[in-house]
N, C-alpha and C positions, 0 to 999 in steps of 0.2 A: 504494500500500500504506500502510495506516495505521501511523504511527510513534509510539512512546512513549519518554520518557526512561527511563534505567535506574532512577532512583529510583521512578518510577511503577510500573514492572514489578515492582520489588522489593516494593512495598507490596501490589500485587495478589497476587503470589506468596505472601506471608506469609498473607494473608487466606484464600487458597485452601487452603493447607496446614492452617490451623487449622480450616477447614470440614470437612476430611477426618477430623480426629482428635478432635473435641470431644465426641463422644457414644459410648456403648457400645451396640452394635447386634448383632442376630442375624438369621440367615436362616431364614425360615419357608416351608415348601412347602405348597401348596394344590392339591388335585386339581381340575381344571377340565374340564368337558364343554361343548363348543361345537358346536352344530348350527345352521348359518345364523346368524340373529340371536339365537338362544336360547343363553344362557351360564349355566351352573350351577356353583356352588362346592361342593366336597365336603370330604373329610377334610383336616385340618390337621396337619402334622408339623414338628417342629423339626429343622432341619439342623445349626445350631450352637446351643450353649447355654453361654455363658461370659461373664464380665464383661470385655469387650474389643471391639475393632473388627473385625467381619466384615461386609463391605458390598460394594456394586457388583457384584452377581451378573450373569453372562452365560452362557447355555448355549453349549457349543462342539460338542456333538453330541446325539444322542438319549438319552445315558446319563450325560453328564458336565457339570458346572457349574464355571465358573471364578469366583473372587472375590478381592477384596483383603482381606488379614487382617494385623493387627498382633500381633507376639509380645510377650512380657513386657518385652523391652528396647526396645520402641517401633519395631521395624523392620517395614516394610510389604512383604509379599511376595504373589505370586499363588499361590493354592491351588486344586487341582483336587479336586472331590468326585465320587465315582462312585456313582450311584444303585443300581447292581446289587450292589456289594460293601459300600457304606456306608463306604468308606475315603477318607481325605484324603491328598493327595500334594502336596508343594511343587514347583511349576513353577520358581519362583525362590527363592533363599535367599541374599540379599545383605546385607552389613553396612553398606556405604557408599552405598547408594542405596535408594530406595523405589519400589514399583510399584503402580499403580492402574489402574482402568477396563479390565479385560481384555475382549478381543473376539477372536473367531475371524476370521482374514483370509479374503478371498474364495477364495483357493486352498486353504484348509484345512490348510496346512502349518505355520502359525504361530498363536500367540496373541499379539496385540499388547497393549501396555500403555503408559500414560503413565508415564514413568520420571523420577523426580527424581534426577539424577546427583550424584556427589560434589561437583562444582563448582557445584551449584545449578541447572544448566540443566534444563528440564522439557520433554522431547521424547518422541516416539513411537518405541518400540523393538519389535522382533519377536523372540519367543521360540519356537524350534522345538518342535513337539509331541513330537519324539523326544528332547528335552532336550539338543539341541546348543547351540552357542555363539550368543548373542543378536546381533542386528544393529540398528544405528541406521538408521531409515528416512529421515527428513527432517532433515538436519543444520542447515538454515537456517530452520526454522519452529519458533518457540517464543515464550513458554511455552504449551504445549498443555494444555488442561483436559479436554475431552471430545471424542468423535469417533464416526463410524461409517463403514462401508465401502461404496464403489460402484466397480465396474470396477477392482478392485485398487489403488484410491487412497482415501485417508482424507479425508473432510470434517471439518475440525477447528475446534473452539471454541478460539480463540487469545485468551489473557487480555490485557486492556488496558483503557483507558478511552476508548471503550467496548470491551467484548468483541466479537470478530469471528468470523464463520464463513468459513473459507478452504478452497477446494478447488484442489489442484494438478493442473490438466490436464496439465501437463508441468513439467520443471525450469525452463523459461523463463516459463511462464504460471501464476501463482498468483492465482486469482480470489477477491477478497473478495466473497462473496455478500451478506452483510448485516452490520450492526453493531448493538450493543446487544441481544444475544441472551441467552436463558436457557440453563440448563446442559444441557438435553436436546437431543441431536442424534441422530436416528434415521432410518434408511432406511425408507421405506414398502415393505413386502414386495412382491416381484414387479413393481417399478416402478423407474424411474431417478430417483425423487424422494427428496431428503434433506429431512426435516422438522425444524423447529426452532421455538423460541419467540421471537416478535418482540415485544420490550418497548417498541418505539416505538409500538405500537398497544395502547392500554389501554381496556378496557370497564368501565363502572361500572353496577351494578344493585343496588338495595336496599343501598347503601353498601358493596357488595363489589366488588372489582375483579378482572378477569381479563385475560389477555393473548391476543393473536392467535397461533394456530399457523399457521405458513407452511410452504410447501414450495418447493424449488427443483429443477426438472427438469434434471439434469446433461446429458442428451442434447439436449434442446430449448433449454436455457439460458433458461428462463422460470419465473416465479414462479406459485404457485398458493395459494389460500386453503384452509385445512384446519380452520376453525372456531376455537373458543376453548378455553383451558385450563379446568380444574376450579378455579374461583376463582383464587387466586394460586399454586396448586401448580405447581411447575416440573418434576415428574416425570411422564412418560407413556411408554407403549410401544404397539406395534402388535400386536394379536392375529393379524391377517392383513391383507391389503391394504385392507380396508374398515373395520375396527373398531379404535378406540383404547381403551386402558384407563388410568385414573388413580386417585388416591386422595384422600381428605379425612379426616384423623384415622385412625380404624380402619376406615373404610368404603371399599369398592372400587366404582368406577363404570366404565361403558363407554358409548361412543356411536359411531355411524357417522360417518365423516369428513365427510360432506356434510350432516349434521344438526346442530342446535344443542343439543339436549337430552341431557345426561348421565343415564344410568339407573343407579340404585343396584342392585348385584348382591348385596351382603351385607356383613356386618361380620365382621372378623377379631378375635375377642375372646379374648385369652390373658392369664391372670393374670401380672402382673409386666411387662407390655409396654404401651407407649404407641402413638404414631402410626406409620403406615406411611410410608416414603419411596420408595426405589427399587424397581423391579419388573423381573422377567424372565419370559419365557414360552416353553415348548416345546410346540408343537402335537403332535409325535410322541409325546412322553412324557405329554402331557395334564396338565402341571403348571405352576403359576405359583410363582415365588419372590418373596416380599415381604421387604423389610428393615424391621424394627421396632425402635424404641428400647426399651432396657431401662429400667425405672423403679424407683426405690428406694421401698420401703415407708415 
């Protein structure tokens, strides 16, 4: 297991925290129609519209979206947005800790989140969807940055120098899958593959660099190649088991996992907004959520 000194972890932790809070962002919904390889973007609607941090969206069912949001006091909580009612509900409301990166667990009973605790530890917690008491999941794996689920276990981006991808097969076996990874960790739908950005493999073309997207099959314990990132962009999602989506500036792109070429789908142009960063998609709802930076006139 890769080990770091406390001072190194503290430095990485501080940088990670600043990365969360440094910009003002909103959640924008886009209607998406997908039929085979044909993907069409439709109506654009604002979900949030305020000067502050609303980010890291994740669908938890076919009508609700979870995201991390900062209040006026600078506290970060998990908020649930309901597309049917248009209402927002706090899943968490804590003064002494902050919650980020919500995901629905495999069992569907919890929304997980990276929680920065009062003592500074950054670990994965489970928050019951019935608003019961939260539970600490892995007491000995930290500091966690990002993650995704397979087989009721989380594949976790663990901050360090370098950052590592760790999967706990059991309490005794915590496998370090890779090191020097990017911030996106996503399960390939309907597979046992966890995909991630491998920064050890860099491609350069026309003075632009990109990174390898790799996958690790949890069942087979073997690596697979999944092409390259959209330039140096570190955010991507899966639309289904075959197609990835990413962004560059205000533009959205997609490609089949076993092809090299990213295809432009369209531009998300809204007055007062800059580039796109994180993404989320619901096939059942037919909507994509993009996070966009607010820009000052």
